[in-house]
N, C-alpha and C positions, 0 to 999 in steps of 0.2 A: 786170940789176938796177942800180938807181941807187945813187949814193953814200950818199944819205940812208937807203936801205933797208939798206945794208951796215953803217952805223954804229949800234951798239946805243945805246939810250937810257940815259943814266946819270943817276940821281937825285942832285940836289945834296944836300950834307950838311944845309943849312938846310931844304930841303924835307922831307928824311927826318925831321929833328927835329920839324918842324911837324906832319907826318902822325902821328907816334907820340905826341907829348907837347904839341902846341900848346895844347890847351885846359887842360891842367894848368898850363902856364906862365901862361895868362890868369888862371886861378883864383888862383895864387900872387900875381901882380901886383895883382889885384883886392883880395886880403886886405891886401897891403902898403899900398896906397893908402887903404883903409878904416881901417887902424890909424893912419895918419898924419893923416888928415883928419877922421875921425868920432870925437868923444868917446865914451868908454865902449864902443866897438865890441868891444874885446878883454876886457871884463869877463866873468867867469865866468857871471854871471846872464844877460847878453845872449847869449853863445854857446850856452848850454844852453837857456834858457827862451824866448828870442826867436828867434834863428836856428835853433837845433836843432828846436824845436817847429814852426816855420814850414815846415820842409821835410818833415815826416813824412808828411802826406797825399799830397803830390805824389810823394814818394819811394817810398812803399809801392806806389802804383799804377804808378809807372815801372818797378818790378821786373817787372811783368807786361807792360807795354807794350813793354819791351825785346824780349821773345820775339815779340810780334806784328810789330814793325818788322823784326826779324831775319828773319822768315819772309815779309817783303814785304807785310804787312797793317797795319792800324791799327784802333782802336776809338774811335768818337766818343760812345759811350753811357756811358762810365765815370763821368762826373759825375752823370748821372741815376741810375745804379745805386747810387752812393754815397749820394745823397740818399734814395732809396727804402729802402735797407737801414737807414739811421739812423731813418727814420720807422717802418718795420716793427718794429724792435726796441723803439722807444718805445711804439708801440701795444700790442704784446704785453705789455710790462712794466706798462702802465696797466691791462691786463685781469687782472692778478694772476699772470701767468706768471713763472717764475723767470728769473734772469739767464742761466744756462747754456742752457736751451731757447730763450729769446728770441734770444740771439746765434747759436745754432746754426741756427735757422730763417732768420734774416736772411742769414747766410752761405750757406746752402743756396739761398736765393732768388737771390742773386748768381751762384752757380755755375750754376744752371739757366738764367738769362738768358743767360749767356755760352755755355753749351752750345747753346742755340737759335741764337744768333748764328753760332757755328761751323758748325752743321748747315746753316743757310741759305747760308752762304758756301761751304763746302767741298763739300756734297752737291748743293745746288740751283743752285750756280753764279752766285749773285748777288754782285756785287762788294761789298767791305767798306764802301765809302763809303755806298752806298744802304742796305745792311742796317743798319749801326750808326746811321746818321742816323735811320732809321725807329724803331729801338729806343730811341734817345735820347728821341724824342718820346713814344713809348708808355710807357716806364718813368717818365718825368717826370710824365706824366699820372696814372699809378698812384700816385705819391708824393703828388699832390694829392688824389686821390679817396679814399684810405683814411682821411683825417680831414677831409674837406670843405675842403681847402686851408688848414687851420689848423695851426700848429705845436703841439707838445705837450711840456710839461715832463716831465723825468725826475727823480723823487725817490729812486730806489733807490741807496743808498750803494755797494752792490757793483758796480753798473753804472758809477757815476761813477768808481770806482777804476780802471777800464780807461783812463780818460783823464787822471786827476789824481793818481794815486799816484806816489811817487818812490822806487822801490827802489834802494838803493846810490847815492843821490844823482842818479840819472838818471830823468827822467820816463818812465812806461810807454810812451807813444806813440813815444818815441825808441828804447826797447828793441825795440818792435815793428818799427820801420823797420830797425834793425840786424839783427834776426832774419831779416827778409825778404831783406835783402842777402846774408846768408850762405847761406840755403837756395836762393835762386834763382841766386846766383852758382855754387854747386856744381852745381845742376841744368843750367845752361848750359854750364859749362866741364868738368864731370867725368862727364857721362852721355851715352849715345847719344841720348837725347831732345833734349838741347841741340844736339848736332851735327846732328841731323836738322832742327831748326828753322832753323839757319843754312844748311843745304844747300837747303832749300825756298826760302829767300829768294835764294840764289845762282843757282839754276836749278831751277825747280819740275819741269819735264819730265824733266830729267836725274835729279833725286832720285827721282822716281816710277819711272823705268826701272831705277834702282839698287836698288829694293826698299824705299824709304822709304815707310811708310804715310802718305802726305801728308794724306789726309782726316782720319784719326784724330789726327794731330799738330795740324792746324789747329783741330779741334774742342776739343781739350784746351787749346790755347793760349788760345782765347777764354774757355773755362770758367775757367781759372786767373786770367786777367786780370780777369774780372768778380768772381771770388771776392775778389781783392785790393781791387777797388774797393769791394765791400761791407764788407770789413774796415776800409778807410780811413773809410768813412761811419760805421761803428759807433764807431770810436775818436774821430772828430770829434764825434759826438753825445754821447759820454761826457764829452769835454772840456767842451763847452758845456752839458751836462745838458739838452739840448733836441733834439727831433726836428723838423726844419724842411724842408718840401718845396722851399724856394727856395734851399737851400744848394748848394754845389759847382758853381755856374754857371761855365763856362769851364775846369773842371778838366782836361778832355780836351786842350785846347790847351796848358795849362801843362805837362802831362805829356809830350806829344809834343815841345814846345819843349825841355824839359830833356833828353830823350833825344837828340834830334838835335844840340843844342848841345854835348852831351858827346862826340859822335862816332858815334852809332848812325846807320846809313844809312837814308834814307827808301825806298831802292830794294831793301833787303833784303840779307841775306848778311853784313853787318858789324855787330858789336855785342858789347859785353862789360859786365859789371857795373861795371867801372871807369868806363866811359862814363856810366853812370847816376849814379854818385856825383859825378863832376865836373860834369855838367850840372845836377843838382839843387842842388849847392852853389853854382854860379855864379848860378843863378836865385834861390836863397834869399838869397845875400849881397847881390845887387842890391836885392831887396825889403827886406831888413833895413836897408840903408844909406838907402834912400828913406824908410823909416819913421822912422829915427833923425834924419834931416835934416828931417822934416816936409814932405816933398814932397806936393803936392796929389794927391788920388786921380785927378783928370782927367789929370794928367801921368803918373801911374803907368800908366794905360791906354796912353798913347802909348809909353812906354818898353817896356812888356811886348810891344806889337805890334812894335816895332823889334827886340826880341830874337828874336821868332819869325821875322821876315824875315831877320835876320842868320843864324840857325841854318839856314834853308833855303838861303840863298846859300852858306854854308860847305859844306853837304852837296853842292851842285851843283859847287862848285869842286873838291872832293875827287874827285868822280866824273869830272870832266873830266881831272884830273891822272892818275887811275888808268887811264883809257882810252887815254892817249897812249902 
């Protein structure tokens, strides 16, 4: 046995701090810099109505993407599902259907699409990239087809309240995001289902041999993820009071970026609701600062791409550090 094999690897204190709270430190520093350099950043109106509302759509879907990534999968169809759900709810409302059944059917459609994704991936053995890429195109096509590619206005006050009411001084979309964080945080950290999701991502074969119903867990993960995508699409349509088949382009990349940036592993087995909160807030803060500073949309694309690349590189560095 060599000397290097005899010597145990000791993690440095700085490395330990970075692994456990590195992105929280980044978020705090980002807030401090924004407070000092960006006028009105810390105003209540900006924090609640600009920053707060800007993270709701990404955050709601990220609560479900957390489970998919934790299990070693991902879903590229969430943007299309969100657009389709918003369009479907708008169409049903325009036909005279009530708010509750319209929202229920749109949510059920999202759940069904996700269950189909999960079945194809878990039972048919088609990988998540190909399956959800195909679903992304199919569902986006459906969003265009149901109203001949045209957007449709929503005049129902009850539906609009889902996106524009302000109970207790907090906008309803923000309450929805907070509710999702609580429910899915408890589901991941306090239930067997959450532990099974992480176990599948850590080692799928070992989890199966240990009695984890891997196929069932995968199907429900994708079903819940698409359900949340549909919820985000409905909330967005209610905010804008319009169903538009062109919305939510690139949502899937923003969601995955936020999760990975916060610390969720792309290779599975590692993830927490705290990672989602940190990642979503970093992404939202950067976007909010760019908006307040009047940064051109063209440069915003460049910066968003750089953040995605940085998130992937950070995940790779963490994996290398863990494997040593």
